[in-house]
Phi, psi and omega in degrees: 000328177293311179300327177300313184258006177298316179297321176296319177297317182290321177298317178303306180288335184257000186295326186271002182283103173203173186289133182290136174294141181211159179245140179268114179234112184045044172090350177259130189268115173261134180291150185292336183288332178292319178294314179300320178293321182292319182288326174295318176295320178296323178294319178297316178297323174289326182293332182297328182295311180287338175295317181282328178300319180274006177056043178284127184278130179247115189280317180238078184297339177290344178252334183286310189288317175297323175298320173296323180291320176298317179298319177293320181295312180293324180290330175292315181301310180297322176301307193259343189234004179237000000 
């Protein structure tokens, strides 16, 4: 039974194996996720301005702003690298 499904399991686990996207900056290769994370944090910081300007009440800012940064990061990753 293991031999029967072994190939299917191997295909599932090896499907994502490819070269990671990276950027060459002054001879150093930076991973694309690092760029997406930096832009996501900057987008969350910029999103704070309209949130405070519109007086939107935020109960747990310690959860909201990191979640917003991660949502921006994952959105950028999915938009440009998938």
